[in-house]
MIDOSE-1310 file (N, C-alpha, C; in nm, 2 decimals, decimal comma, always signed):
residues 108
mgde	+0,08/-0,12/+0,00/+0,00/+0,00/+0,00/+0,09/+0,13/+0,00; +0,19/+0,13/-0,08/+0,27/+0,25/-0,09/+0,36/+0,26/+0,03; +0,40/+0,38/+0,06/+0,50/+0,39/+0,17/+0,43/+0,45/+0,29; +0,36/+0,37/+0,37/+0,29/+0,42/+0,49/+0,37/+0,44/+0,61
stgt	+0,50/+0,40/+0,60/+0,59/+0,43/+0,72/+0,64/+0,57/+0,72; +0,62/+0,64/+0,61/+0,67/+0,78/+0,61/+0,60/+0,86/+0,72; +0,67/+0,92/+0,80/+0,61/+1,01/+0,91/+0,54/+0,93/+1,01; +0,57/+0,80/+1,03/+0,49/+0,73/+1,13/+0,57/+0,72/+1,26
hssf	+0,68/+0,79/+1,28/+0,74/+0,77/+1,41/+0,82/+0,90/+1,44; +0,84/+0,92/+1,57/+0,92/+1,03/+1,62/+1,00/+0,97/+1,74; +1,11/+1,03/+1,77/+1,19/+0,97/+1,88/+1,18/+1,05/+2,01; +1,21/+0,99/+2,11/+1,21/+1,05/+2,25/+1,34/+1,00/+2,31
asqs	+1,42/+1,08/+2,36/+1,54/+1,04/+2,43/+1,53/+1,06/+2,58; +1,57/+0,96/+2,65/+1,57/+0,98/+2,80/+1,71/+0,94/+2,85; +1,76/+1,00/+2,95/+1,89/+0,97/+3,00/+1,88/+0,90/+3,13; +1,95/+0,78/+3,14/+1,96/+0,71/+3,26/+2,11/+0,69/+3,28
gkef	+2,16/+0,76/+3,38/+2,31/+0,76/+3,40/+2,37/+0,83/+3,29; +2,46/+0,77/+3,22/+2,53/+0,84/+3,10/+2,48/+0,78/+2,97; +2,38/+0,69/+2,97/+2,34/+0,62/+2,85/+2,20/+0,68/+2,81; +2,19/+0,71/+2,68/+2,06/+0,76/+2,63/+1,98/+0,65/+2,56
aivt	+1,85/+0,65/+2,59/+1,77/+0,55/+2,53/+1,68/+0,63/+2,42; +1,68/+0,58/+2,30/+1,60/+0,64/+2,20/+1,47/+0,56/+2,18; +1,36/+0,62/+2,22/+1,23/+0,55/+2,21/+1,15/+0,61/+2,10; +1,10/+0,53/+2,01/+1,03/+0,58/+1,89/+0,88/+0,56/+1,91
nlvv	+0,80/+0,67/+1,89/+0,66/+0,66/+1,89/+0,61/+0,60/+1,76; +0,52/+0,49/+1,78/+0,46/+0,43/+1,66/+0,32/+0,51/+1,65; +0,31/+0,58/+1,54/+0,19/+0,67/+1,53/+0,10/+0,62/+1,41; -0,02/+0,66/+1,41/-0,11/+0,63/+1,30/-0,07/+0,72/+1,18
pktg	-0,04/+0,66/+1,06/+0,01/+0,74/+0,95/-0,11/+0,80/+0,87; -0,08/+0,91/+0,80/-0,18/+0,96/+0,71/-0,17/+0,87/+0,58; -0,28/+0,81/+0,55/-0,27/+0,72/+0,43/-0,29/+0,80/+0,30; -0,21/+0,76/+0,20/-0,21/+0,83/+0,08/-0,34/+0,86/+0,01
gmnt	-0,37/+0,99/+0,00/-0,49/+1,03/-0,08/-0,62/+1,02/-0,01; -0,63/+0,95/+0,11/-0,76/+0,94/+0,17/-0,78/+1,05/+0,28; -0,90/+1,08/+0,30/-0,94/+1,19/+0,39/-0,97/+1,13/+0,53; -0,89/+1,04/+0,57/-0,92/+0,97/+0,70/-0,87/+1,05/+0,81
tkvt	-0,95/+1,06/+0,92/-0,91/+1,14/+1,04/-0,88/+1,04/+1,15; -0,93/+0,92/+1,15/-0,91/+0,82/+1,26/-0,91/+0,68/+1,20; -0,85/+0,59/+1,28/-0,85/+0,45/+1,24/-0,90/+0,37/+1,36; -0,94/+0,24/+1,33/-0,98/+0,15/+1,44/-0,87/+0,04/+1,45
ivrw	-0,82/+0,01/+1,57/-0,73/-0,10/+1,58/-0,80/-0,23/+1,57; -0,77/-0,31/+1,47/-0,83/-0,44/+1,45/-0,77/-0,54/+1,54; -0,63/-0,55/+1,53/-0,56/-0,64/+1,62/-0,41/-0,61/+1,62; -0,35/-0,64/+1,73/-0,20/-0,62/+1,74/-0,14/-0,75/+1,69
ikse	-0,05/-0,75/+1,60/+0,02/-0,86/+1,54/+0,13/-0,90/+1,64; +0,20/-0,79/+1,69/+0,31/-0,81/+1,78/+0,26/-0,78/+1,92; +0,32/-0,84/+2,02/+0,29/-0,82/+2,16/+0,40/-0,74/+2,23; +0,37/-0,68/+2,34/+0,47/-0,61/+2,42/+0,59/-0,70/+2,44
gdaf	+0,71/-0,65/+2,42/+0,83/-0,73/+2,44/+0,87/-0,81/+2,31; +0,79/-0,81/+2,21/+0,83/-0,88/+2,08/+0,93/-0,80/+2,01; +1,03/-0,86/+1,95/+1,13/-0,80/+1,87/+1,08/-0,81/+1,72; +1,13/-0,72/+1,64/+1,09/-0,72/+1,49/+1,19/-0,65/+1,41
kqge	+1,19/-0,67/+1,28/+1,27/-0,60/+1,19/+1,19/-0,49/+1,12; +1,26/-0,39/+1,07/+1,19/-0,28/+0,99/+1,11/-0,35/+0,88; +0,99/-0,31/+0,86/+0,91/-0,36/+0,75/+0,82/-0,47/+0,79; +0,84/-0,53/+0,91/+0,75/-0,64/+0,96/+0,62/-0,57/+1,01
pive	+0,50/-0,64/+0,98/+0,38/-0,58/+1,03/+0,37/-0,59/+1,18; +0,32/-0,48/+1,24/+0,30/-0,47/+1,39/+0,16/-0,48/+1,43; +0,08/-0,40/+1,36/-0,06/-0,39/+1,40/-0,15/-0,37/+1,28; -0,27/-0,43/+1,29/-0,37/-0,42/+1,18/-0,47/-0,30/+1,21
lete	-0,48/-0,21/+1,12/-0,57/-0,09/+1,14/-0,67/-0,09/+1,03; -0,78/-0,02/+1,06/-0,90/-0,02/+0,96/-0,95/+0,12/+0,96; -0,97/+0,17/+0,84/-1,04/+0,30/+0,82/-1,19/+0,26/+0,77; -1,26/+0,37/+0,73/-1,40/+0,34/+0,68/-1,39/+0,26/+0,55
kvsy	-1,28/+0,27/+0,48/-1,28/+0,21/+0,35/-1,18/+0,09/+0,33; -1,08/+0,08/+0,42/-0,97/-0,02/+0,39/-0,91/-0,07/+0,53; -0,87/-0,19/+0,52/-0,80/-0,25/+0,64/-0,66/-0,28/+0,59; -0,56/-0,24/+0,68/-0,42/-0,26/+0,64/-0,33/-0,29/+0,76
elda	-0,22/-0,35/+0,73/-0,12/-0,37/+0,84/-0,02/-0,26/+0,84; +0,01/-0,21/+0,96/+0,11/-0,10/+0,97/+0,25/-0,17/+1,00; +0,35/-0,14/+0,91/+0,48/-0,21/+0,92/+0,57/-0,13/+1,02; +0,66/-0,20/+1,08/+0,76/-0,14/+1,17/+0,84/-0,03/+1,09
pidg	+0,86/+0,09/+1,14/+0,94/+0,19/+1,08/+1,09/+0,17/+1,10; +1,12/+0,09/+1,20/+1,26/+0,06/+1,24/+1,27/-0,08/+1,30; +1,39/-0,13/+1,31/+1,41/-0,25/+1,39/+1,39/-0,21/+1,54; +1,34/-0,31/+1,62/+1,33/-0,28/+1,76/+1,24/-0,38/+1,83
vllk	+1,20/-0,33/+1,95/+1,11/-0,41/+2,04/+0,99/-0,33/+2,07; +0,87/-0,39/+2,07/+0,75/-0,32/+2,11/+0,75/-0,31/+2,26; +0,79/-0,19/+2,31/+0,80/-0,17/+2,45/+0,67/-0,15/+2,52; +0,58/-0,08/+2,46/+0,45/-0,06/+2,53/+0,34/-0,03/+2,42
ilar	+0,22/-0,09/+2,44/+0,11/-0,07/+2,36/+0,02/+0,03/+2,44; -0,01/+0,15/+2,37/-0,09/+0,25/+2,44/-0,24/+0,24/+2,40; -0,27/+0,19/+2,29/-0,41/+0,18/+2,24/-0,44/+0,03/+2,20; -0,53/-0,03/+2,28/-0,57/-0,17/+2,25/-0,70/-0,18/+2,16
epae	-0,71/-0,29/+2,09/-0,82/-0,31/+2,01/-0,95/-0,32/+2,10; -1,06/-0,27/+2,05/-1,09/-0,20/+1,93/-1,09/-0,05/+1,94; -0,99/+0,01/+1,99/-0,99/+0,15/+2,01/-0,98/+0,23/+1,88; -1,04/+0,35/+1,88/-1,02/+0,44/+1,77/-0,91/+0,54/+1,80
vevg	-0,82/+0,56/+1,70/-0,71/+0,65/+1,73/-0,70/+0,75/+1,61; -0,68/+0,88/+1,64/-0,67/+0,98/+1,53/-0,54/+0,96/+1,45; -0,55/+1,01/+1,33/-0,43/+1,01/+1,25/-0,32/+1,10/+1,32; -0,20/+1,05/+1,34/-0,10/+1,12/+1,41/-0,10/+1,08/+1,56
gvlg	-0,20/+1,00/+1,61/-0,21/+0,95/+1,74/-0,11/+0,84/+1,77; -0,06/+0,83/+1,89/+0,04/+0,73/+1,93/-0,02/+0,60/+1,96; +0,02/+0,49/+1,89/-0,03/+0,36/+1,92/+0,06/+0,29/+2,02; +0,19/+0,31/+2,02/+0,28/+0,25/+2,12/+0,42/+0,30/+2,10
yigk	+0,51/+0,24/+2,18/+0,65/+0,28/+2,18/+0,74/+0,17/+2,14; +0,84/+0,20/+2,05/+0,94/+0,11/+2,01/+1,07/+0,15/+2,06; +1,16/+0,05/+2,10/+1,29/+0,08/+2,14/+1,37/-0,04/+2,14; +1,47/-0,05/+2,24/+1,55/-0,17/+2,26/+1,50/-0,23/+2,39
agda	+1,52/-0,36/+2,40/+1,47/-0,43/+2,52/+1,53/-0,36/+2,64; +1,45/-0,33/+2,74/+1,49/-0,27/+2,86/+1,49/-0,12/+2,86; +1,46/-0,06/+2,75/+1,45/+0,09/+2,74/+1,33/+0,14/+2,83; +1,34/+0,25/+2,89/+1,23/+0,31/+2,96/+1,14/+0,38/+2,87
vpas	+1,01/+0,37/+2,89/+0,92/+0,44/+2,80/+0,88/+0,58/+2,87; +0,84/+0,68/+2,78/+0,81/+0,81/+2,83/+0,70/+0,80/+2,94; +0,70/+0,89/+3,03/+0,59/+0,90/+3,13/+0,46/+0,95/+3,06; +0,35/+0,88/+3,09/+0,22/+0,92/+3,02/+0,17/+1,04/+3,08
């Protein structure tokens, strides 16, 4: 379905001691050409703690017109799921956090 990973993540850096953890927000992308303002989470393909490679599907989302799998924007571990199925999330809304195993997630 084109390049849906464009603009689907932003990073958050936290410092623990002298080491920085880069945590990436997994967000709902704007899908090409559609006037969608929100999506429904159909199912999480990965669970918290699961590792994956860039391009692997993480979560299945649905708009009024189409259902699609959102691929991982980077290699990492799904640290935390913020929105569980069947939640509705706005385009640009955060679905969860990606990082390395053991990374701290941002305070909610």
